[in-house]
Backbone bond lengths (Angstrom), bond angles and torsions (degrees), N, CA, C in turn:
res aa  C-N    CA-C-N  psi(-1)  N-CA   C-N-CA  omega(-1)  CA-C   N-CA-C  phi
1 M - - - 1.458 - - 1.523 111.46 -
2 H 1.336 113.48 -45.90 1.471 117.58 178.79 1.511 111.25 -65.89
3 L 1.340 117.20 -36.60 1.465 119.53 179.26 1.516 110.95 -66.77
4 Q 1.300 117.30 -37.53 1.463 119.64 178.31 1.539 111.13 -66.37
5 W 1.354 115.12 -38.60 1.474 118.52 179.94 1.527 110.85 -66.64
6 M 1.335 118.00 -40.42 1.460 122.16 178.66 1.519 110.88 -68.00
7 N 1.322 117.77 -39.08 1.460 120.18 178.44 1.524 111.68 -66.25
8 A 1.322 115.50 -31.17 1.471 119.15 -179.46 1.530 111.42 -67.76
9 F 1.345 117.58 -34.62 1.450 121.41 -178.05 1.526 113.06 -102.60
10 R 1.317 118.00 14.01 1.462 121.28 179.83 1.527 109.40 -75.85
11 I 1.345 116.05 130.50 1.464 121.66 -179.11 1.517 108.65 -96.27
12 P 1.267 118.32 130.18 1.468 120.27 179.50 1.526 111.35 -62.16
13 F 1.312 116.94 148.08 1.474 122.01 -179.07 1.524 111.47 -62.72
14 S 1.312 117.15 -35.97 1.471 120.60 179.42 1.522 111.95 -63.14
15 A 1.369 114.97 -35.07 1.468 118.27 177.66 1.513 110.95 -66.34
16 L 1.357 117.04 -40.76 1.471 119.74 177.31 1.520 111.30 -61.57
17 V 1.316 116.00 -42.09 1.463 119.38 179.10 1.520 111.17 -61.61
18 S 1.302 117.20 -36.87 1.468 120.20 -179.60 1.523 112.47 -69.59
19 Y 1.359 117.36 -23.96 1.472 120.82 178.70 1.531 112.73 -79.62
20 V 1.309 118.60 -18.38 1.470 121.50 -176.91 1.526 112.15 -59.13
21 P 1.350 119.72 -48.49 1.471 118.52 178.60 1.537 113.27 -60.84
22 V 1.330 116.21 -34.84 1.472 119.35 179.01 1.522 110.65 -65.43
23 I 1.346 115.23 -45.31 1.475 118.70 178.72 1.520 110.80 -63.85
24 A 1.333 116.94 -40.37 1.477 119.71 178.80 1.525 111.31 -63.44
25 T 1.337 116.51 -37.86 1.470 120.05 178.68 1.520 111.20 -64.76
26 V 1.341 116.91 -43.02 1.466 120.85 179.20 1.524 110.59 -62.66
27 V 1.351 116.68 -45.14 1.465 120.18 179.41 1.522 110.84 -62.95
28 T 1.339 116.60 -40.20 1.467 120.12 178.14 1.516 111.38 -62.96
29 C 1.322 116.47 -40.67 1.472 119.89 178.40 1.519 111.20 -63.32
30 L 1.333 117.55 -41.67 1.465 120.83 178.64 1.521 111.11 -62.07
31 F 1.333 116.27 -46.82 1.463 119.13 178.48 1.531 111.41 -63.63
32 S 1.338 116.84 -35.95 1.467 119.81 178.25 1.521 111.27 -63.74
33 V 1.338 116.55 -41.05 1.472 120.14 177.83 1.522 110.77 -63.83
34 I 1.339 115.92 -43.10 1.467 119.50 179.05 1.522 111.00 -62.64
35 L 1.337 117.11 -44.70 1.471 120.09 178.73 1.520 111.99 -65.45
36 A 1.334 116.82 -36.46 1.464 119.39 178.86 1.519 110.90 -65.16
37 R 1.336 117.68 -42.07 1.474 120.14 177.79 1.527 110.79 -64.61
38 A 1.324 116.83 -39.96 1.469 119.32 177.77 1.523 110.92 -64.78
39 T 1.326 117.00 -38.03 1.467 120.47 178.15 1.525 110.95 -65.22
40 L 1.328 116.80 -40.33 1.468 120.15 178.79 1.526 110.91 -64.00
41 R 1.339 115.83 -41.73 1.471 117.95 177.25 1.521 111.19 -62.89
42 Y 1.317 116.84 -39.83 1.469 120.15 179.20 1.521 110.80 -65.05
43 V 1.336 117.00 -40.55 1.462 120.41 178.57 1.530 110.66 -64.59
44 E 1.338 117.42 -42.21 1.462 120.06 178.29 1.523 111.45 -62.94
45 A 1.335 116.53 -42.64 1.464 119.38 178.02 1.528 111.12 -63.84
46 T 1.338 116.81 -39.07 1.467 120.32 178.00 1.519 111.54 -64.96
47 D 1.341 116.96 -41.89 1.463 120.39 178.42 1.527 111.32 -63.02
48 K 1.322 116.80 -41.03 1.466 119.49 178.12 1.525 110.92 -64.77
49 G 1.343 116.22 -40.35 1.460 119.12 178.06 1.519 112.43 -63.65
50 L 1.338 116.53 -41.22 1.465 119.99 177.69 1.527 111.14 -66.05
51 A 1.334 117.13 -39.23 1.467 120.12 178.87 1.527 110.92 -63.88
52 L 1.341 116.84 -42.15 1.463 120.06 177.87 1.522 111.32 -65.21
53 A 1.348 116.67 -41.22 1.462 119.33 178.59 1.524 111.49 -64.13
54 R 1.339 116.01 -40.20 1.456 119.25 178.88 1.520 111.11 -66.46
55 E 1.335 117.40 -41.46 1.462 120.10 178.97 1.522 111.26 -64.83
56 E 1.344 116.37 -39.68 1.459 119.14 177.36 1.525 110.95 -63.64
57 F 1.339 116.60 -40.87 1.465 119.89 178.48 1.528 110.45 -63.72
58 E 1.340 117.59 -42.25 1.460 120.69 179.64 1.518 110.96 -65.65
59 R 1.333 116.93 -38.28 1.462 119.56 178.96 1.528 111.36 -65.79
60 E 1.325 116.35 -35.17 1.457 118.79 -178.61 1.518 112.34 -73.11
61 W 1.336 117.63 -33.70 1.451 120.96 -173.05 1.523 113.79 -109.79
62 S 1.318 119.41 -6.52 1.463 119.90 175.93 1.532 108.83 -74.69
63 P 1.332 118.28 143.98 1.471 120.70 -177.33 1.524 111.56 -69.35
64 E 1.316 115.58 129.85 1.460 121.79 178.20 1.526 108.62 -141.73
65 L 1.316 116.39 117.13 1.461 121.89 178.61 1.526 109.54 -116.03
66 H 1.306 115.07 144.26 1.464 121.53 174.78 1.521 108.69 -118.15
67 I 1.328 115.99 132.37 1.464 121.89 -176.85 1.525 109.11 -112.68
68 K 1.313 115.42 136.74 1.464 121.54 177.81 1.516 109.88 -139.56
69 L 1.323 116.09 132.87 1.465 121.89 173.29 1.522 107.96 -101.17
70 E 1.338 116.86 125.64 1.455 122.04 -176.27 1.525 110.83 -115.84
71 R 1.308 115.57 139.40 1.476 121.89 174.04 1.522 108.36 -92.75
72 V 1.335 116.13 113.21 1.457 121.46 179.17 1.520 110.49 -85.74
73 S 1.321 115.92 -44.63 1.461 122.15 176.37 1.517 107.98 -152.72
74 A 1.327 116.91 -173.64 1.459 120.73 -179.05 1.518 111.68 -67.21
75 N 1.308 117.18 -22.41 1.458 120.63 -178.64 1.528 112.95 -116.98
76 E 1.312 117.30 8.41 1.463 119.60 -175.25 1.530 110.35 -139.88
77 A 1.331 114.36 135.93 1.468 121.81 176.22 1.526 107.88 -145.06
78 R 1.284 115.70 157.84 1.457 120.02 -179.07 1.531 110.56 -143.16
79 I 1.324 114.80 157.83 1.459 121.59 175.68 1.520 108.21 -105.61
80 V 1.316 116.35 133.98 1.463 122.84 -179.44 1.524 107.70 -121.21
81 V 1.325 115.51 121.71 1.468 121.64 179.64 1.523 107.76 -113.29
82 T 1.321 116.39 126.83 1.460 122.73 -179.82 1.521 109.33 -114.53
83 N 1.327 115.43 129.17 1.464 120.82 176.70 1.522 107.99 -88.93
84 L 1.332 116.44 106.93 1.462 121.60 -176.53 1.525 112.96 -82.83
85 A 1.319 117.79 -11.83 1.462 121.32 -177.01 1.534 110.13 -97.25
86 K 1.340 115.32 176.25 1.459 120.86 178.31 1.519 112.49 -85.17
87 T 1.329 116.91 -28.63 1.450 120.09 -177.49 1.522 111.19 -75.97
88 S 1.316 116.82 145.63 1.464 122.20 177.94 1.521 109.99 -82.30
89 V 1.335 115.99 151.45 1.459 121.66 -178.86 1.518 108.78 -130.72
90 L 1.332 115.70 165.63 1.455 122.54 177.19 1.523 107.67 -122.82
91 L 1.338 116.06 109.44 1.458 121.38 -178.46 1.522 109.78 -67.82
92 Q 1.329 115.52 132.46 1.460 120.72 -175.43 1.523 113.60 -115.75
93 M 1.337 117.59 -41.32 1.462 119.25 -175.48 1.522 109.82 -156.50
94 A 1.335 115.49 139.86 1.458 122.36 175.17 1.521 108.79 -113.68
95 Q 1.338 115.88 142.58 1.453 121.47 -179.10 1.525 109.46 -132.14
96 M 1.321 115.31 146.91 1.457 120.91 -179.46 1.526 108.64 -148.86
97 R 1.316 116.17 138.39 1.468 120.27 -178.73 1.515 109.52 -156.79
98 K 1.342 114.45 162.82 1.465 119.41 170.88 1.526 108.86 -70.00
99 L 1.302 115.91 151.69 1.459 119.89 -179.51 1.519 111.50 -64.32
100 T 1.325 117.41 -29.12 1.462 121.06 -178.15 1.524 112.29 -81.54
101 H 1.328 118.01 -10.91 1.460 121.61 -179.10 1.530 109.90 -98.60
102 V 1.325 114.30 146.72 1.466 120.16 177.67 1.521 110.84 -88.82
103 V 1.323 116.81 -43.56 1.467 122.02 -178.75 1.532 109.02 -86.22
104 P 1.339 118.70 134.00 1.469 120.73 178.39 1.519 111.91 -59.12
105 S 1.335 116.22 134.57 1.464 120.74 177.27 1.518 111.67 -75.73
106 E 1.313 116.27 -33.96 1.457 122.11 179.94 1.521 109.08 -128.23
107 R 1.334 115.20 134.79 1.463 121.50 178.77 1.519 107.98 -148.59
108 W 1.315 117.35 122.58 1.460 119.96 179.50 1.519 109.53 -137.94
109 F 1.340 114.16 148.69 1.462 120.99 -173.44 1.529 110.42 -94.88
110 L 1.318 114.36 148.66 1.457 122.27 -178.21 1.521 109.33 -132.45
111 N 1.311 115.22 170.14 1.457 121.82 173.15 1.528 108.33 -155.10
112 D 1.339 114.45 54.39 1.459 120.77 -173.49 1.517 110.08 -115.22
113 P 1.336 117.80 129.13 1.481 120.16 176.26 1.515 110.68 -77.39
114 L 1.328 115.61 151.16 1.468 121.65 178.11 1.521 108.22 -137.89
115 V 1.331 115.63 110.66 1.466 121.66 -177.86 1.528 109.19 -74.30
116 G 1.330 115.98 151.22 1.456 120.62 179.14 1.513 112.85 -58.38
117 G 1.332 116.28 133.36 1.452 121.63 -179.46 1.516 114.71 84.37
118 M 1.333 118.46 -0.46 1.460 122.44 -178.25 1.528 110.20 -107.15
119 T 1.332 115.85 170.06 1.465 122.20 179.26 1.525 110.35 -121.77
120 W 1.317 114.86 156.53 1.466 122.47 177.79 1.521 107.21 -135.31
121 S 1.321 117.33 139.85 1.462 120.96 -178.01 1.521 110.29 -138.76
122 Q 1.325 115.03 157.21 1.464 121.58 179.31 1.527 108.30 -156.03
123 D 1.323 115.77 146.06 1.459 121.27 178.28 1.530 110.01 -71.97
124 I 1.332 116.87 130.52 1.470 121.79 -179.14 1.528 111.01 -129.25
125 S 1.318 117.38 26.39 1.464 120.37 -175.61 1.524 111.45 -58.40
126 K 1.332 117.08 -52.93 1.461 120.25 -178.40 1.523 111.46 -67.26
127 R 1.308 116.27 -36.55 1.466 119.56 -179.28 1.531 110.98 -68.19
128 L 1.343 116.78 -39.93 1.458 119.72 178.60 1.523 111.32 -65.70
129 L 1.324 116.81 -43.75 1.462 119.76 177.48 1.521 111.19 -67.38
130 G 1.343 116.23 -30.20 1.458 118.98 176.82 1.519 112.24 -71.37
131 A 1.316 117.07 -30.03 1.461 120.34 178.34 1.517 112.09 -78.84
132 T 1.330 117.64 -18.80 1.460 122.23 178.63 1.520 109.21 -113.80
133 D 1.310 116.07 -174.98 1.461 122.07 176.22 1.523 109.37 -106.21
134 A 1.346 115.39 175.32 1.458 118.78 178.15 1.520 111.35 -64.10
135 E 1.333 115.99 -28.00 1.460 121.92 173.60 1.521 107.35 -123.79
136 F 1.325 115.84 111.00 1.457 119.33 -175.88 1.516 109.83 -148.85
137 A 1.322 114.79 140.90 1.460 121.82 174.51 1.525 107.08 -147.39
138 G 1.307 116.39 109.96 1.454 119.77 -177.44 1.518 111.16 176.13
139 S 1.313 115.17 -158.17 1.464 121.43 -176.31 1.520 110.66 -107.98
140 V 1.327 114.53 140.75 1.457 123.65 175.18 1.523 107.59 -124.92
141 V 1.317 116.41 139.54 1.464 120.32 179.48 1.525 109.36 -118.78
142 A 1.326 115.66 150.69 1.466 121.75 -178.32 1.522 109.06 -134.96
143 S 1.337 115.32 148.84 1.461 121.86 179.87 1.516 109.07 -143.71
144 M 1.348 115.96 158.34 1.458 121.46 -179.15 1.525 109.46 -132.68
145 T 1.328 115.54 134.17 1.463 122.12 175.12 1.525 108.58 -105.88
146 F 1.350 116.63 137.44 1.462 119.52 -174.53 1.519 110.01 -154.88
147 Y 1.342 114.14 162.97 1.461 122.74 174.63 1.530 108.79 -99.59
148 A 1.338 115.22 141.13 1.456 121.41 174.61 1.517 108.75 -154.24
149 S 1.325 116.01 126.07 1.473 121.98 178.56 1.516 112.04 56.67
150 G 1.317 116.92 38.25 1.454 121.36 176.35 1.509 115.20 80.06
151 R 1.337 119.02 5.78 1.452 122.04 179.49 1.515 109.56 -125.77
152 M 1.330 115.89 155.82 1.454 120.79 178.96 1.529 109.79 -99.15
153 Y 1.339 115.77 133.76 1.457 122.33 -179.06 1.525 109.77 -126.15
154 R 1.322 114.63 161.36 1.463 121.05 173.71 1.522 108.65 -135.57
155 T 1.322 116.89 132.91 1.462 120.62 -179.96 1.522 110.05 -73.14
156 D 1.307 114.65 166.26 1.449 120.41 171.90 1.533 108.91 -69.87
157 W 1.328 116.35 165.09 1.463 120.71 178.89 1.524 109.32 -79.82
158 F 1.326 116.53 117.36 1.455 121.94 177.76 1.530 108.43 -89.50
159 R 1.325 116.19 130.73 1.466 121.53 -171.97 1.524 111.12 -99.84
160 F 1.351 115.49 140.96 1.462 122.57 179.72 1.520 109.56 -138.05
161 T 1.338 115.90 147.03 1.457 122.56 176.29 1.524 108.56 -95.88
162 V 1.343 115.76 123.55 1.473 121.40 -173.89 1.521 109.04 -124.89
163 E 1.321 114.96 138.09 1.468 122.10 171.88 1.524 108.47 -129.18
164 V 1.332 114.84 127.46 1.462 121.56 179.02 1.524 107.88 -124.57
165 R 1.332 116.62 128.73 1.461 122.67 179.04 1.522 108.73 -128.93
166 D 1.321 115.28 121.99 1.474 121.10 -179.67 1.524 111.61 54.83
167 G 1.320 116.29 39.29 1.449 119.94 178.74 1.515 114.30 73.49
168 R 1.325 117.88 13.81 1.461 122.39 179.97 1.530 108.64 -117.90
169 I 1.310 115.31 138.70 1.463 121.21 -178.24 1.527 108.13 -81.87
170 T 1.327 116.16 110.42 1.462 120.21 -179.80 1.518 112.96 -97.87
171 R 1.332 116.42 -20.80 1.467 118.99 -179.73 1.517 109.79 -153.16
172 L 1.325 115.76 137.96 1.468 121.76 176.41 1.525 107.27 -153.29
173 D 1.329 115.40 95.25 1.466 121.38 -175.65 1.521 110.20 -125.33
174 P 1.333 117.22 144.92 1.470 119.48 175.73 1.521 110.57 -70.18
175 S 1.323 115.53 146.57 1.457 120.73 178.58 1.525 109.97 -76.46
176 N 1.334 115.23 157.89 1.457 120.15 178.79 1.515 112.48 -79.92
177 I 1.332 118.25 -6.80 1.455 121.65 -179.87 1.516 108.26 -80.23
178 P 1.334 119.65 116.34 1.471 120.70 -177.28 1.508 111.80 -76.54
179 A 1.315 115.98 153.48 1.463 121.14 173.88 1.511 109.73 -77.45
180 R 1.322 117.11 151.95 1.450 121.29 179.22 1.523 110.52 -83.36
181 R 1.315 115.47 150.29 1.454 120.41 177.91 1.514 110.40 -79.94
182 V 1.332 115.52 168.23 1.454 120.96 -177.25 1.515 110.79 -66.21
183 R 1.317 118.32 140.27 1.453 121.74 174.66 1.526 108.98 -132.73
184 V 1.312 116.31 147.62 1.452 123.18 177.20 1.519 107.74 -89.85
185 V 1.317 116.97 119.47 1.460 120.71 -175.53 1.512 110.65 -82.97
186 D 1.334 117.92 -49.49 1.461 121.98 -178.07 1.513 108.30 -95.30
187 H 1.346 116.54 98.11 1.445 120.64 -178.62 1.513 108.78 -151.04
188 K 1.323 116.57 166.17 1.454 123.09 177.38 1.522 108.88 -101.23
189 G 1.317 115.52 131.53 1.454 120.22 -179.67 1.510 110.60 97.10
190 P 1.336 116.94 177.15 1.465 121.11 -177.44 1.506 111.76 -68.84
191 E 1.335 115.57 151.70 1.461 121.11 178.43 1.515 109.93 -67.26
192 R 1.338 116.89 136.00 1.452 121.05 -173.41 1.513 112.97 -103.35
193 R 1.345 118.35 -38.38 1.444 118.08 -173.79 1.519 110.50 -160.70
194 H 1.316 115.76 167.97 1.453 123.33 175.95 1.521 109.17 -111.71
195 E 1.305 115.82 159.47 1.453 119.99 -179.52 1.524 110.37 -133.83
196 F 1.362 114.76 -178.93 1.445 120.99 -174.86 1.530 113.54 -94.66
197 V 1.323 119.36 -6.44 1.446 120.62 -172.75 1.514 111.23 -132.70
198 Q 1.320 115.73 163.46 1.454 122.30 178.57 1.514 108.87 -122.65
199 D 1.325 116.48 138.66 1.458 122.55 -179.41 1.520 108.74 -81.57
200 V 1.345 116.76 105.10 1.457 120.95 -178.05 1.515 110.93 -69.70
201 A 1.337 116.51 -39.19 1.459 119.67 178.58 1.522 110.74 -61.45
202 G 1.336 116.19 -35.95 1.452 119.65 177.69 1.516 111.96 -66.35
203 D 1.364 117.35 -36.12 1.463 120.32 177.30 1.517 110.91 -61.69
204 A 1.339 116.69 -43.22 1.462 119.62 179.13 1.520 111.16 -63.44
205 A 1.327 116.24 -40.18 1.465 119.66 178.00 1.521 111.17 -65.14
206 H 1.339 116.48 -33.91 1.452 119.95 179.13 1.521 111.03 -65.13
207 N 1.349 116.36 -41.42 1.462 119.80 178.17 1.519 111.54 -64.86
208 K 1.344 117.07 -35.88 1.461 119.76 178.15 1.522 110.97 -68.51
209 Q 1.321 116.31 -35.32 1.463 117.92 -177.66 1.525 111.29 -69.01
210 E 1.354 117.21 -30.90 1.452 119.07 178.23 1.518 111.53 -62.22
211 S 1.335 117.17 -32.06 1.460 120.53 178.23 1.515 112.36 -90.36
212 K 1.373 116.68 -26.03 1.459 121.71 178.76 1.517 108.10 -127.56
213 P 1.329 118.11 99.89 1.472 120.11 -176.04 1.507 113.91 -60.94
214 E 1.352 118.85 -21.91 1.446 118.33 -177.17 1.525 112.35 -81.12
215 G 1.332 120.41 -2.89 1.460 121.96 -179.41 1.514 111.04 -71.96
216 N 1.340 116.52 155.70 1.469 123.08 177.59 1.510 107.97 -115.16
217 F 1.336 116.60 144.35 1.457 119.83 -179.97 1.510 109.21 -161.31
218 F 1.355 115.43 166.35 1.445 121.29 163.98 1.520 106.49 -149.48
219 V 1.338 116.44 153.10 1.443 122.41 -175.87 1.509 108.98 -130.36
220 T 1.328 117.69 140.18 1.449 121.59 166.58 1.513 106.65 -117.85
221 G 1.273 117.71 121.56 1.459 119.51 -173.69 1.498 112.53 -132.66
222 A 1.337 114.24 158.78 1.450 119.73 178.39 1.509 108.73 -95.15
């Protein structure tokens, strides 16, 4: 009885041989799927590494200036500009105004180069007192326009707390509100980062494009 039952379910050897290619194909497909997923993970990791390397390169070579107003004495103050990037810039214009004013109270033109990692300073005692009153207590902001890599940029407005008594500077401290980093306004994809400067040439191109739709432009702004 048992022999008859086993003979009934016995599979011919030729049938087993015919199943081998099918099993090999299934196993090959499974390994192919596993390798494809591993390849996709490797590609994603490579893309992230390239994106980080590109961002690091842009951070090192994108123009970044830091502005500081210093009180030297009761009658003397100076502006100190530090080039935080590796690329050299050419300072073109400095602006200073009260925080409550829209138009800069003081604006003067420059033509001074500033190498990466170096600082530049200038006396602004008369200009600071000219932007304020003989009795003043409030915030003053300063900005710098400069050339870098053939384009014109403008820094964000750096804020300072100023107190003037009887025409004498009694206090000049930087505000705790940090300036924003440079950001690319006209770009494809999500915004990645902010920067310290604004592309002035890009702003002019933007205004032209509003009147002429066929114009091309890009802006980096703070």
